N, C-alpha and C positions, 0 to 999 in steps of 0.2 A: 504493500500500500504506500510505503514511503519511498518507492523507487524513483529516482530522478526522471523527469519527463523526457521522452524521446524526441521531443521537438521544442524549440525555444519560442517564447512569446513575451511581448512587452506588456506592461500594465495596461496600456491603452487598448489592447485587444480583448480584455475581459469585459463581459457584460456585467451589469449590476448584480444579477442573480448569481453569476459565477463568483463575484467578489464576496458576496454574502456567504456563499457556500464555503469558500476557502477560509474566510475569516471566522465563520462559525466553527469550523473545525479547529482553527488555531486557538480560539477562545475556549473551546471544550477541553482541549489537551492541556492548556495552561491552567485551567481551573482544577484539573486533576493532578497538577504538579508535574505533568509530563512535558517538560519544556523543550526537549529535543524535537518532538513531533510538532509542538507549537511553532518552533523556529522554522521547521521544514515547511509547514503550511503557509507561514508568513512569507517565506521566500518564494513559494509558488505563486502567491498573490501579487506581491509588489516587486520582487527581485531586489537589486541593489537600491540604495537610497536614491530617490529621484527628486530633482528640484520642482517637478510638476506636481508632486504630492505633498501633503502634510506628512513629513517623514516620522513624526514622533507619535502621533495618535492614529489609530485605526478605529473608526466609529462603527459600532454594532449595537443597535438598540440604545440602551442607556449606559453602556460600558465603554471605557476607553482603555487601550492597552498600548504599551510601547514595545517596539521590537527590541530596543536596548534593554528593557526590563526582562524580556524573555531570556536574552543572552546573559544578563547579569544573574538571573535566577539559576541558570544552568552553569554558572561559574565560568562563563566565557569572558573573563574580565577584560582582556585586551581588546577583543572585538566590541564589547559593550562600550568601553571607553572611547574607541574610535567613532562609534555611532553617536554617542552623546556629544563628543567634541565637534563632529561634522555639523550637527544641528545647531549647537551653541554658537558656532562661528559662521553659520550660513546666513541665508537671506530670509529666513522665516520671520513671522511677526514676533513682536516683543514677548508676548506671553509664552510662545513656543520656545524662543531662545532662552528665556529665563528658567523655564522648567527644565530644559536640557542642561543648563548650567548647574541647576540644583542637583540633577541626577548625576552629572559628571563629578560634582563635588562629593556627593555621597559615595560614588565609585572610588574616588581617590582616597577618601577616609577609610573605607573598608579594605582598601588595598595597601594600607600602611603608608600613604603619601600625604601627610597632613599639610605640608607647605603648598602642594599643588591644589589640595582641597580648598585652602584659604584663598588662593588666587582665583579659583573658579567661582567660589561663592561671592567674591568681591566684584565679579562682573555682572551680578544681578542688580538691575536698576528698574525703577518704575513698578508697574503692576505685575503681580504674579497670579497664576490660577488659584482660585479659592481652594481647590482640592488639596493643595500642598502648603497652604498658609502656615499652619502650626508645625507641619513637618519641617519646613524651611527654618523656622525659628529654632527648633530643637537641634537640627543639624548644624546650624550656625554656632550654637552654643557648644556642641561637641567638638567642632573644628577649633573654636577658640581655646578650649581646654587642652586639646591635643597639641596646640602650638604654644601653650603656656600663657595665653592671654586670659587669665582668670577673671579679671575685672570686667572685660568685655562679655565673658560668658555669663557673669552675674546679671548684667543688664538684659541679655537675651532671655535667660531663664525666668527672670521676674515677670516677663510678658506672658508666661504660661501658667502663672499661679492659679488662674481660674479655669484652666483647660481640663475638660473631662478626660480627654485622651492621654494627656501627658502629665497629669497632676502628680502622680507618684514618682515618675522618672525625673520630672523637672524639679520636684521638691528635694529629692535625694541629691541630684547633681548640683542644685543650688547650694546646699549645705557644704558639699565638697569644694565647690568653686569659692565660696566665701572663706573657708579655712585656708585654701591654697593662695588666696589673694591677700592673706594677712589679717582677715577679719575673724579671728578665732572664735570669739564669744558669739557673734551673729551666726557663724557656721554651725557651732554646736547646738545653738537654739533651733536652728533650722532642721538639723538632723533629729532633734527631739520631737519637733512638730511632725516630721515625716514618720517617725516611729509610732505616732498616735493617730495616724490617718484612719478615716472610716473606710470600711470595705472588707468583705470576707472572701473575695475571689483569690485564687492562688497567686496571681501576679502581685496584687496589693499586699498580701500577707508576706510574700517573699521580699518585697521592697521594705516593708516595715522591719522585718528581721534584719535585713542588711543594714538599715539605718541604725538600729539599736546596737548591732554588733560593732559597726564602725565607731559609733559614739562611745561605746564601752571601752574599746581598745584605745581610743584617743584620750579618754579620761585617765586610763591606766598610765599612759605615757606622761600625762600631766600630774602624776602622783596624787590622783583623787580616787583611790580604790573603792571607797564606800559608795560614791556616786556611780562609779563605773559598774559596780555589782548590780545596782538597781536596773540599769539599762540592759545589761547582759541577761538578767533574769526574765526580761520581756521577750526574749527570742524563743520561739516555739521549740519544744523538745523533739518534734518530729519533722522539722523543716531542714532545708539543705545547709543551714548555718549553725545547726544545733551543736555539733561537735566542738567547733571553735568557741561557741558561747559557753559551753560547760567548762572547757579548759580555762577560758579567761576568768570565769566566775571563781574557779578554784584558786587561781593566782591572786585574784582580788582579795579573797579571804586570807591567803597567806600574808599579803601585804598588810592586812589588818591584824595579823597575829592570831587569827582564828583557824588553827589547823584542823580542828574537828569538823568545822563547816566545809573546809576545803576538801576533806576526805569524802564528805557527803556528795559534793558535786562531781568529784573525779571518779568515785566508785561507780556511779551510773554510766560514766563514759568508758570505763575499762571493760564493760560487758559488750561493747560494740565491736565492729569489724576491726581486727588488729592490723589490717592493711592500711588503715587511715593513720596519718602522722600524728593527729591530735590524740587518738586512742593510744598510740605507742607512748607519747609523752605522758599521758595520764597514768599509764602503767608504771612509769618511773616516779611520777609525782606522788602517788598514794603512799608507797613505802617511804619516800622522802619525808612526807608529813608525819608518818608514824615515828620515824627516827627523831624528828623535832619534838615529838611528844614524849621522848625518852622511852620508846618501845622498840629497841633495836631487834629483839627476837621476832616480833611481828613484821618489822621492816624487812628482815633477812628472808623470812618465808615468802613475802610478796615479791621481793626482788628475784627469788628463785622461780616463782610462778611466771614472772615477766620474762625471765630467761627462757623458760619452756615455751611460752607463746612466741617469743622472738625466733627461737630455733625452728619451730614449726613453720612460721611465716617465711623464714629464710629458705627452708627446704622447698616450700611452695614456689617461691621466687626462682630458685635454681631450676626447678622442674619446668617452669614456664619459659624461662630463658632458653633452656635446652630444647624444648619443644618448638619454640619459634625459630631457633637456629637450624633445626632439622627440617624446616619448611612446612610445618603442620598448620600454621596460621592461615595461609591463603586458601587452602582447601576448605577450611572451616568457614571463611568469609564467603565462599562460593556455594555453601550448602543451601539446599532448597528451603530449609527451615528458617534461614535468615531472611528469605525473600517473602515470607508469608504475609507480613504485615507492613503497612506503610510507615509505621512509627519506628524510628531507629532504636529507641530505647526498648520498645516491646520486642523488636527483632533480636536484639542482643540478649535480653533477658530469657528469650526462648531457647538460647543455645545451651547445650549440656555443659556441666561443670568439668571442663577439660583444661589442662595446663596452658594450652595455647590461647584460650579465650577467657581465662579466668579474670583478667584485669581489663578487658575491653570496655566494660561499663565505666570504670574509673578513667580510662583514656578519653572517653567521649567528652569529658569536661574540658579538654584542650581543643581549642578551635582549630588549630593546625592539623591535628590528628583527625578530627571530625571531617574537615574538608577533604583531607587526603583519602579517607575511607569512602566518602561520597564519590570522589573522582575514580577510585578503583571500581566501585560498583557501576558507575556510568560507563567506564571503559569496557567492562564486561558486557553491558547492554549494547554498546556500539558494536562490539565484536559479533554478537549474535545477530544484530540487524544487518551487518555487512555480509555475514554468511547467508542470510536469507535473501538479500538483494542479489548476491552472486548467483544463487540458485534460480531466482526469478529471471535474471538476464539469460541464463542458459535455457530456461523454459521459453522465453520470448524467441530466442534463436531457433529453437526446435519448431515453434509454431509458425514462424516466418518461413522456415525451410519446407514444412508441410504445405503451407499455402503456395509457395513458389512451385513446388512439385505438381500440385493440382492444377494451377492455372496455366503453367507452361505446357501441360498436356492438352488442355482444353482450348487455349487461345488460338492455335493454328487453324482449327476447324472454324472458330468464330471469325478469324481473319479471312478465311476462304469465303464464308458466307457474306461477309461484309464486302469483299471484292466483287462478288456477283451482284450484290445490291447496288454497289457504287456504279458498276457498268450499266446496270438497268436504269439507274437514275440519270446518268449522263445521256443515255439514249433518249429517254423521255424529254429531257431538257432540250436536246437537239431537235426532236420532233416538234416541240412547242415553238422553237425559234423558226423552224421551217414553215409551220402553219401561220405564223405572223407575217411571213414574207409573201404569202398568197393573198390575192385580193380579187375583187370583182365578183364574178358569179359564185364563187365558192366561199364568200365571206360568212354567210349564215351558217353554212356547214362547219366552217372553221371555228366559229364561236362555240358551237355545240361540242366539237371535239376538244377545244381548249379547256372547256369546263371539266370534261372527263380526264384530260391529261393533268389538269391542276389538282384534281382529287388524288390521282396517283402520285403526283409529285409531293403533295402535302403528307401523304402516308409514308412515302419514302424518306422525306425529311425527318419525320418523327423517328422512324427506324434508324436513320443515319445518326441523328443526335443521341438517341438512346444508346447506340453502340459506342459512340465516342465517349459519352459519360461513363458507361460501364468500363470501357478500356482505360480511361483516365483514373477511375476510382479503384480499379483492381490492382494495377501495377504498383502504385505507391504502397500497397499493403505488404508487399514483399521485396520491393526494390528501394535502395537508398538508405537502408537502416544498418547494413552490415558494419560500416565504418563507425557509426554512432554507437552501436552495441559494443563493438570492439574497444572503443575508447572508454565507454562507461565501465566495461568489465575490467579494463586495466586500472582505472581509477579506484574501483571497488577493491580489487585485489591488492593494489598498492596500499590503500587505506587499511586493509586488514593486516598487512604486515606491520604498518606503523603502529596500529592499535595494539597488536600483540607485543611489540617492543615496549610500548608505553605501559601496558598491563604489567609486564615484568618489572619495569622500573618503578612503577607506583607500588607494586607489591613489595619490592625490596625496600622502598622508602618506609612503608608501613612497618615492616619488620625492624628496620633500623630505629624508627621512632619508639616503638614499644619496647625494644631491647634496651635502648638508652634509658628510658623511663624506669624500667625494671632494675637496671644496674644502679641507677640513682637511689632507688628505694632500698636496694640491698646494701648500698654503701651507708645510707642513713641508719638502716637496721643494725649494721655491724657496729656503728658508733654507739647506738643504744645498748647493744649487747655488751660492749666493752664497759660502758658506764654502769650497767647493771651488775656485771661481774665484780668490778671494783667496790661498788656500794655493798654488794652481798658480803664480800670478805670483811669489809670494814664493820658492818653491822653485826655480822656473826661474831667477830672478836669482841665487840662491845657487849653483845648478849652474854658471851662466856664470862667476861669480867663481872658483868652485872649479876650473873647467876652465882658466881663464886662469892660475891660479896653479899649474897642473899637479897639482892634488890629485885625490882620488878623485871620480868622477862619479856 
């Protein structure tokens, strides 16, 4: 279905209905998140960007879509950037140029080019489309923050205080921007406001948790542990920031000299997944607190348990690194089970607990790995599409061959019949001319005969035209396509080779990324193991002395 067309056509050749058909398909695929098919349909409709068309928007009902957005959604960053840049610097009207500049700035920011993003956003002047009004303000603030212009970011974010769409994001970022611009007190107050926002949806709750976490750690740095503890305790225990909040709460209690309370916070954390760095730190912090309470025996036992947990996690890490190095990760990523659901998280959770996939869910927190995994999946999809197109081209070639074989056996007989008809028609035409040349007493008879001849000629003309139309419509069905199919087949097969090379490279990149992360974790774990061993020995000796002296064990 996605096979390149066998004939070329400009946008001007499409009828309105055909435009709606192709755009409707592009819209359908984009709404399903299938951007490669959306881009294909968009290309069939408009081809390259043309000055004759509004190159940014394609109208269909009440919906507007951008070709560059399709490309950006498919992570075709360079191509999307060229699309937006061509429009922003072109001769389109001001609204279109401003929206293109906005999208180009967003592209630069997402691509890690904040300076270029700032330049692009600076080209926006005058009116902008209402649909991107608030988006532009928030993007401008993000760009200012990325370039260290925090005072300018504060001004932009204050415009979004009343926004329903951005209130949480704007409120949190405003607090950060105020702090970074030197307005510490105002920034902390703003984070406190963010942490108390109304709303029970998951996004709002996550923003509130993040604000309270940031506020708590900022106050810890400012030597205000009591106040910090209040905000850290507002972070949900089942949210994504709960581990760091529990860890911070414990250290706030330690700063206040309340080791019993610190143990209470940390003990809940030690029961969680040991692969998390906060959990590992808490497993060292709890026995540390017992040691401070002059309970070295208890501390030594807990350091021993921490060592056991660290040893098990170390073995799991070693097994995962070994499995990835043996090439078992990529087959797991290609498994059918991973493809069953559109949600990446659901897909990864559905995988069996195997060494090569054990830490995939943790790796998804890293944007670079997430993007690389998507690229790997898309390359696999492209490989399957190209294989399908290769087969389709072969099928076309066979169909055309069968059609050629049939018509080349039939056409000689048709040509012979046409030749006889053509001779007969020429004879009748000559007879007509001869009858026109007679005059006088044969005039009446001539008119009678002319009418009969005209009837014959009319019938012959119909047959003649019918044959020509048939002849002209039949031969193009099997002639003139050989070179086109050959070129398309070559392009498809060349692309398959390139995609296969890219799949191997992308797969190797994923292996390197996850191996590096696992090695970092193992290194951190080894440091924790060393610390636990030293503390275990120290507390064991203290416990022995305490026991000998008849003290508390």
